[in-house]
C-alpha positions in Angstrom: -0.1 0.0 0.0 2.8 2.5 0.6 3.7 2.5 -3.0 0.2 3.7 -4.1 0.3 7.3 -5.5 -2.2 10.0 -5.7 -3.0 9.5 -9.5 -3.8 5.8 -8.8 -6.5 6.9 -6.5 -7.7 9.9 -8.6 -8.4 7.4 -11.6 -10.6 5.5 -9.4 -12.6 8.7 -8.1 -13.2 9.6 -11.5 -15.7 6.6 -11.8 -17.5 7.5 -8.5 -21.0 9.2 -8.3 -21.7 11.8 -5.8 -23.4 9.3 -3.1 -20.3 7.1 -3.5 -18.0 10.0 -3.0 -20.0 11.1 0.3 -19.7 7.6 1.5 -15.8 7.7 1.0 -15.7 11.0 2.8 -17.9 9.5 5.6 -15.6 6.6 6.1 -12.6 8.9 6.1 -14.3 11.2 8.7 -15.1 8.2 10.9 -11.6 6.5 10.6 -9.6 9.1 12.6 -9.6 12.1 14.8 -7.1 13.8 12.4 -9.4 13.2 9.3 -12.5 14.5 11.3 -10.4 17.8 12.1 -9.3 18.1 8.4 -12.7 17.7 7.1 -14.3 20.1 9.6 -11.7 22.7 9.0 -12.0 22.3 5.2 -15.7 22.4 4.9 -17.0 24.3 8.0 -14.5 26.9 8.7 -15.3 30.3 7.3 -11.8 31.4 6.4 -10.9 33.6 9.5 -9.5 30.7 11.3 -12.3 30.6 13.9 -12.3 27.4 16.1 -9.8 25.7 14.1 -7.2 28.4 14.6 -7.9 28.3 18.3 -7.6 24.5 18.5 -4.2 24.6 16.6 -3.1 27.4 18.9 -3.9 25.4 21.9 -2.0 22.3 20.5 1.1 24.6 20.0 0.9 26.2 23.4 0.5 22.8 25.1 3.6 21.6 23.4 5.6 24.7 24.2 4.4 26.6 27.4 0.9 26.0 28.7 -0.6 28.2 31.4 -0.2 25.5 33.9 2.7 23.2 34.4 5.5 22.7 32.0 5.2 22.4 28.3 6.4 19.1 26.8 8.9 21.2 24.6 7.9 19.0 21.7 8.8 21.5 19.1 8.4 18.9 16.3 4.9 18.4 17.1 4.2 22.1 17.6 5.7 22.8 14.1 3.9 19.9 12.6 0.6 21.5 13.9 1.6 24.8 12.2 2.2 23.1 8.8 -1.0 20.9 9.2 -3.0 24.1 9.7 -1.5 25.9 6.8 -1.9 22.8 4.5 -5.6 22.3 5.6 -6.9 25.8 5.6 -4.5 27.8 3.3 -5.2 30.7 5.8 -2.1 32.8 5.7 -3.1 35.2 8.5 -3.8 32.0 10.9 -0.5 30.5 9.8 1.4 33.6 10.6 -0.5 33.9 13.9 0.6 30.3 14.9 4.1 30.9 13.9 4.2 34.1 15.9 2.5 32.2 19.0 5.1 29.4 18.7 8.0 32.1 18.8 6.4 34.1 21.6 5.7 31.1 23.8 9.3 29.7 23.3 10.6 33.0 24.3 8.4 33.2 27.3 9.5 29.8 28.4 13.2 30.7 28.2 12.6 34.0 30.0 10.9 32.1 32.9 13.0 29.0 33.2 16.5 30.0 31.7 18.6 29.1 28.7 17.6 26.0 26.8 19.8 24.7 24.1 21.1 25.7 20.6 18.4 23.3 18.9 15.5 25.1 20.7 16.6 28.6 19.6 17.3 27.4 16.1 13.7 26.1 15.9 12.3 29.5 17.2 14.6 31.6 14.8 13.4 29.3 11.8 9.7 29.7 12.7 10.2 33.6 13.0 12.2 33.7 9.6 9.2 31.6 8.1 6.7 34.1 9.4 8.7 37.2 8.2 8.8 35.4 4.8 5.0 35.0 4.7 4.6 38.6 5.8 6.9 39.7 2.9 4.6 37.8 0.3 2.2 40.1 -1.7 -0.8 38.7 0.4 1.1 39.0 3.6 2.2 42.8 3.4 -1.4 43.8 4.1 -1.5 41.5 7.2 1.6 43.1 8.7 -0.3 45.9 10.8 -2.3 43.1 12.4 0.9 41.6 13.9 3.1 44.5 14.1 2.8 45.2 17.9 3.3 41.6 18.8 6.5 41.3 16.7 7.8 44.4 18.4 6.9 43.1 21.7 8.8 39.9 20.8 11.8 41.7 20.1 11.8 43.3 23.6 11.1 39.9 25.2 14.0 38.2 23.5 16.5 40.9 24.4 19.6 39.4 26.1 18.7 35.8 25.7 21.6 33.6 25.0 22.9 31.5 22.2 22.6 34.6 20.1 18.8 34.2 20.0 18.1 37.6 21.3 20.4 39.2 18.6 18.9 37.0 16.0 15.3 38.1 16.9 16.3 41.7 16.9 18.0 41.3 13.4 14.9 39.6 12.0 12.5 42.1 13.4 14.6 45.0 12.3 14.9 43.5 8.8 11.1 42.9 8.6 10.4 46.5 9.9 12.7 48.0 7.2 11.1 45.8 4.4 7.6 46.7 5.5 8.5 50.4 5.7 9.7 50.4 2.2 6.7 48.5 1.0 4.3 51.0 2.7 6.3 53.9 1.5 6.0 52.5 -2.0 2.2 52.2 -1.7 1.7 55.7 -0.5 3.6 56.9 -3.5 1.4 55.2 -5.9 
């Protein structure tokens, strides 16, 4: 079964009528919690993130730094949740929000409990870079004002954190602010 490719499945779907397709979707829905979440997001969410965004935010916070107790610091699961949300919803604003939440919670964790390790900071820096790249897209530029205060606050929170993390955050935020300043200046001139 592992050698089955999507085109093989797609060919078979061409022969199904609507009731048969609905039956396949129902079977998928009933087969796993992940499938139920995927179908709910795909068909029920109204594009603003809504309940799905909050569910994914909770998953990320629980992995990194929940309100009570210690986070599991399972950064891989948290990042997979972000990718899954983006792939499922194509919600750019929600994806940016989740990436920023991930970095904020990681920064809060290290501020409260001390330095972690290089891999931890590399993951946070990577997520921040991914978020900045999404904001620099034509669709993302207009979203920047929605996140600007949180990004500036993140830079202040990260100040002085070791392993070069504080400096890396400051550099990325400064680069993003400069880029956005140029974009908004260009828009005002047209």
